[in-house]
C-alpha positions in Angstrom: 11.6 20.1 -50.9 14.7 21.7 -51.6 14.1 24.5 -54.6 17.3 25.6 -53.8 18.3 29.0 -53.8 14.2 29.7 -53.0 14.1 27.7 -50.3 13.2 24.7 -48.7 8.9 23.8 -49.5 6.4 22.0 -47.3 2.8 22.1 -46.0 1.9 21.8 -42.0 0.8 18.8 -41.3 -1.3 21.5 -38.8 -3.9 20.0 -41.6 -4.5 16.5 -39.6 -5.4 15.2 -36.4 -3.0 15.1 -34.4 -3.7 17.0 -30.9 -1.6 13.4 -29.0 1.7 12.6 -30.9 0.1 9.2 -31.5 -2.6 10.8 -33.4 0.5 13.0 -34.7 2.9 9.6 -35.3 -0.5 8.5 -37.4 -0.9 11.3 -39.4 2.7 11.9 -40.0 2.8 8.2 -41.3 -0.3 8.0 -43.0 -0.8 11.0 -45.5 3.0 13.0 -46.0 4.7 9.9 -47.5 1.6 10.0 -50.0 2.2 13.9 -50.8 6.0 13.3 -51.4 5.8 9.9 -53.7 3.0 12.6 -55.8 5.3 15.7 -56.1 9.0 14.4 -54.7 9.5 10.6 -54.9 13.2 10.5 -56.2 15.0 13.2 -53.8 14.3 14.4 -49.6 10.6 16.0 -48.8 10.7 18.4 -45.6 8.7 18.2 -42.9 6.9 20.8 -41.3 5.2 18.8 -37.7 2.4 20.5 -35.5 3.7 19.6 -32.0 1.4 20.1 -29.5 2.9 20.6 -25.8 1.4 16.6 -24.6 3.5 15.5 -27.8 6.0 17.5 -26.9 6.3 16.4 -23.6 6.1 12.3 -24.9 9.1 13.6 -27.2 11.2 15.4 -25.0 11.3 12.6 -22.3 11.6 9.9 -25.1 14.6 9.1 -26.7 12.8 6.7 -28.3 10.0 8.0 -29.3 12.7 10.4 -30.8 14.7 7.7 -32.3 11.4 5.7 -34.6 10.8 9.4 -35.2 14.6 9.8 -37.0 13.9 6.4 -38.4 11.6 7.4 -39.9 12.0 10.2 -41.7 15.3 8.8 -42.7 13.3 5.6 -44.1 11.6 7.4 -45.9 13.8 10.0 -47.4 12.3 13.4 -45.1 13.8 15.5 -43.8 11.8 17.6 -40.7 12.6 21.8 -41.0 9.9 23.7 -39.1 7.7 22.5 -36.2 4.2 24.9 -35.7 4.2 25.4 -31.8 1.5 27.9 -31.6 -1.4 26.1 -30.5 -0.5 24.9 -27.1 -2.9 22.3 -26.9 -5.8 20.8 -28.7 -6.6 21.8 -31.4 -9.3 19.9 -34.1 -12.6 19.1 -33.7 -13.6 21.9 -31.0 -13.9 25.2 -30.6 -11.0 26.8 -30.1 -11.8 30.3 -30.7 -9.2 32.7 -29.5 -8.1 30.5 -26.7 -5.6 29.6 -29.4 -3.1 31.9 -28.2 -3.0 30.8 -24.7 -0.9 30.3 -22.9 0.7 33.4 -23.9 4.6 34.5 -24.1 3.7 36.6 -20.5 4.1 32.5 -18.8 5.7 29.4 -17.7 4.1 27.4 -19.9 5.3 28.8 -22.8 8.2 29.4 -22.8 9.0 25.6 -21.7 7.0 23.8 -24.0 9.0 26.4 -26.6 12.2 24.9 -25.3 10.9 21.9 -24.9 10.5 21.9 -28.9 14.3 23.2 -29.7 15.6 20.1 -28.0 13.4 17.9 -29.9 14.2 19.9 -33.6 18.7 20.3 -32.7 18.1 16.3 -32.1 15.8 15.6 -34.8 15.7 18.3 -37.2 17.6 17.5 -40.7 21.4 17.9 -40.6 21.4 20.4 -43.4 18.9 22.8 -42.3 18.4 25.1 -39.1 14.7 24.6 -38.5 12.6 26.9 -36.6 10.1 26.9 -34.4 6.4 28.6 -35.4 4.8 30.1 -32.7 2.0 32.8 -31.3 1.9 36.7 -32.3 3.0 36.7 -28.5 -0.3 37.0 -27.0 -4.2 38.4 -27.5 -4.4 42.4 -28.2 -7.2 42.4 -24.9 -5.6 41.0 -22.9 -2.8 43.1 -23.4 -3.0 45.2 -20.8 0.1 47.7 -19.6 3.8 47.5 -20.9 4.3 45.1 -17.6 2.6 42.5 -20.0 5.6 42.8 -22.8 8.1 43.4 -20.5 7.0 40.1 -19.9 7.3 38.8 -23.3 10.3 40.5 -24.1 11.9 38.8 -21.0 11.0 35.6 -21.9 11.8 35.6 -25.4 15.5 37.1 -24.3 15.0 33.5 -21.9 14.6 31.6 -25.0 17.8 32.7 -27.1 20.2 32.0 -23.9 18.4 28.9 -24.4 18.8 28.1 -28.3 22.3 29.6 -27.6 23.3 26.8 -25.0 21.8 24.5 -27.0 23.4 25.9 -30.2 27.0 25.3 -28.1 26.4 22.5 -26.9 25.5 20.4 -30.3 26.2 22.5 -32.8 22.5 23.2 -34.4 21.0 26.6 -34.8 17.2 26.3 -33.8 15.5 29.9 -34.7 12.7 31.1 -32.9 9.5 32.3 -35.2 6.8 34.3 -33.7 4.1 35.3 -36.8 1.5 38.0 -36.5 -1.9 37.5 -36.0 -5.1 40.2 -36.9 -6.3 40.5 -33.2 -2.8 39.8 -31.6 -0.1 41.6 -30.0 1.7 41.1 -33.4 -0.4 42.2 -35.4 0.8 44.3 -38.4 3.9 44.8 -39.9 5.0 48.5 -37.8 3.7 46.6 -34.7 6.0 43.7 -35.5 9.4 45.9 -36.3 8.3 48.1 -33.4 9.0 45.3 -30.7 12.1 44.3 -32.2 13.5 47.2 -32.7 12.3 49.3 -29.9 11.1 46.5 -27.5 13.1 43.9 -27.5 16.0 45.6 -29.0 16.8 48.6 -26.7 19.6 48.9 -24.9 17.9 48.0 -21.9 16.9 44.5 -23.2 20.3 43.9 -24.8 22.2 44.7 -21.7 19.9 43.1 -19.8 20.6 39.5 -22.6 24.2 40.2 -22.1 24.4 39.9 -18.8 22.2 36.1 -19.4 24.9 34.9 -22.0 28.4 36.9 -20.8 28.9 38.7 -22.8 28.5 42.1 -24.7 25.1 44.2 -25.7 26.6 44.3 -29.3 27.6 40.0 -29.0 24.0 39.8 -27.8 21.9 41.7 -30.2 24.2 39.0 -32.9 22.1 35.8 -31.3 18.9 37.7 -31.6 19.0 38.3 -34.7 20.7 35.1 -35.2 17.8 32.7 -33.0 14.7 35.7 -32.3 13.0 35.8 -36.1 9.2 35.8 -37.9 7.0 34.3 -39.4 5.3 35.7 -41.9 1.9 34.3 -43.2 1.1 36.4 -46.2 -2.9 35.4 -45.5 -2.5 37.6 -42.3 -1.1 41.0 -43.5 -3.2 40.5 -46.7 -6.2 40.8 -43.9 -4.3 43.3 -42.8 -5.5 45.5 -46.2 -1.1 46.2 -46.3 1.3 46.3 -49.2 2.4 42.6 -49.1 6.2 44.1 -51.1 6.3 48.0 -48.6 5.0 45.6 -45.9 8.1 42.8 -47.0 10.6 45.9 -47.7 10.3 46.9 -44.0 11.3 44.0 -42.2 14.3 43.5 -44.4 14.9 47.5 -44.6 15.3 45.7 -40.2 16.9 43.4 -40.3 14.1 41.6 -39.0 14.8 38.4 -40.5 11.8 35.9 -41.8 12.9 32.1 -40.4 9.3 31.7 -42.8 7.0 33.0 -45.4 4.2 30.5 -45.1 1.7 30.9 -48.4 -1.9 31.3 -47.1 -4.7 33.1 -48.7 -8.5 34.5 -46.8 -11.6 35.6 -48.0 -11.4 38.5 -49.8 -14.8 39.8 -50.4 -14.3 42.9 -52.6 -17.9 44.4 -52.1 -20.3 43.8 -49.4 -23.6 43.7 -50.7 -27.0 41.7 -49.4 -26.3 38.6 -51.2 -22.4 38.7 -50.2 -23.0 37.9 -46.4 -26.4 35.9 -46.9 -23.6 33.4 -48.6 -21.3 34.7 -46.1 -23.5 33.0 -43.0 -22.3 29.5 -43.1 -18.5 30.3 -43.0 -19.8 32.7 -39.7 -20.2 29.7 -37.3 -16.1 28.2 -37.2 -14.5 26.5 -34.4 -11.8 28.7 -35.3 -11.6 32.5 -35.1 -12.5 34.3 -38.2 -11.3 38.4 -37.8 -12.7 40.3 -40.1 -11.0 44.0 -41.3 -13.0 46.1 -43.0 -12.4 49.0 -45.0 -15.4 52.0 -45.8 -14.2 55.4 -47.1 -10.7 54.9 -46.5 -10.9 53.8 -42.8 -10.4 50.0 -41.4 -12.1 49.0 -38.6 -11.3 45.1 -37.2 -13.9 42.8 -35.8 -13.1 39.8 -33.8 -15.2 37.7 -36.0 -17.6 37.1 -39.5 -20.7 36.9 -37.2 -19.9 40.7 -35.7 -19.1 42.2 -39.0 -21.8 40.7 -40.4 -24.0 42.9 -37.2 -22.4 45.8 -37.8 -23.4 45.7 -41.7 -27.5 45.0 -40.6 -27.4 47.8 -38.2 -26.0 50.1 -41.6 -25.6 48.5 -44.9 -25.3 51.8 -46.2 -21.8 52.7 -48.6 -19.8 50.1 -50.4 -16.7 48.3 -47.9 -14.7 45.8 -48.6 -13.7 42.4 -45.9 -10.9 40.4 -45.7 -11.7 37.5 -43.3 -8.8 35.1 -42.2 -10.6 32.0 -43.1 -7.9 30.1 -45.0 -8.8 29.3 -47.7 -7.2 26.9 -51.3 -4.0 28.5 -52.4 -4.9 27.5 -55.5 -8.2 29.1 -55.5 -8.7 32.9 -56.9 -12.8 32.6 -57.5 -14.8 31.8 -54.4 -18.2 32.6 -55.3 -20.3 35.2 -57.5 -19.3 37.3 -54.3 -16.5 36.9 -53.3 -12.4 35.6 -53.9 -9.3 35.3 -52.2 -6.1 37.1 -51.4 -4.1 35.2 -53.7 -3.2 38.1 -54.9 -1.5 38.7 -52.0 1.0 35.5 -51.9 1.7 36.1 -55.8 3.2 39.5 -54.6 5.1 37.9 -52.1 6.6 35.5 -53.6 7.7 37.9 -57.1 9.4 39.4 -54.2 11.2 36.0 -52.8 12.2 35.6 -56.6 13.4 38.3 -57.1 15.3 38.6 -53.5 14.7 35.5 -51.2 14.2 36.6 -48.5 13.8 32.9 -46.3 14.4 29.3 -46.5 11.6 27.4 -44.9 8.4 28.3 -47.7 5.0 26.6 -46.2 1.7 25.8 -47.4 -0.5 26.4 -43.5 -4.3 26.2 -45.0 -5.2 24.1 -41.8 -8.9 24.4 -42.2 -10.0 21.2 -44.4 -12.3 20.3 -41.9 -14.4 22.9 -41.9 -14.3 24.2 -45.1 -17.5 23.9 -47.3 -18.5 21.0 -49.0 -18.2 22.2 -52.9 -14.0 23.6 -51.3 -12.9 19.9 -50.9 -11.0 19.0 -53.7 -10.9 15.3 -53.6 -9.5 14.3 -50.6 -6.5 15.7 -48.8 -4.3 14.8 -50.1 -5.3 15.7 -53.7 -5.8 18.9 -52.4 -2.0 19.4 -50.9 -0.2 18.2 -53.6 -2.0 21.0 -55.7 -1.7 23.2 -53.2 2.4 23.0 -53.6 2.1 22.8 -57.7 1.0 26.0 -57.5 3.3 27.6 -55.0 6.2 25.5 -57.0 4.7 26.9 -60.3 5.0 30.8 -59.2 8.5 30.6 -58.6 9.3 28.4 -62.1 
């Protein structure tokens, strides 16, 4: 949906089955028209498409499949403005955990996959938007073993920037890459993200190398990077990091780092970790997805890869007061989850207030992909009801 100065708003089809193109096609044609009918019956509706590597290969190699996609969008008064190219392989109905970051940005597979998605968006994206590609935070932090790994990330991002620049020259379409900081990853905090952009990707050496590949000056190469390479700001992730959301967003603005997509997502907040709260949380711990948990205790942050690791640490030493924030996406229309824990919806409200006062992204998206693993009592109606309520809540914050 086009919200005028506040940008385009939709929901991520990552919530639906879509590990292959036939699965994604069925999800797209089954659910998205029903959401549009409720929220935007007489106006164009924006679409966020999940494309795995397998789906991207299908589309990039088949003009007929791309034509079918474009016809569906046109016939249903829809436009494609973003693709989730974060999970490379299967994402639903199996254990994913840290494999979701593989292959990371050091290798050819991730780079080629992203280039394919860019080519698809240049052909199928809405004519009035600059479509974005959502991508991982470069790599899983424990696998970043030295500066050579970081340089390989930067080198492949530069390769993609060259591809996007040439794609723009050839087609007139500006496609952008939006890397997404996430707990326990190389790009995790806002400060780490700023450092990578300003000290690594935009370093004098990096810009000189990019300029050489583009056949232009380093200063012109900087402009190419600024036009094509930025971030996805998932509000949930930075809330889990206990960051001040307004200050975090301002740092990105001050360092001229584009937010190509602002994602409205909420995490689980446990204001006070107690035996009763831990007992209730145990059923959340067995998830196919990572449940990165950050604990604030005596002014110190402690990071756990999964909720069960935080619970095990608490069992060894339950003394003292502590707060947990857990990377488990929950419905954004909920503020309270139970007697013992809440959501980080307050962070979404703060981010949207910042955006309302000073619009910083042309693309907004809800990404509560966890419908299939949510506790049953949190499922409100069917998936269309649930998505509709989320979109309505976000729209209410911008009115």
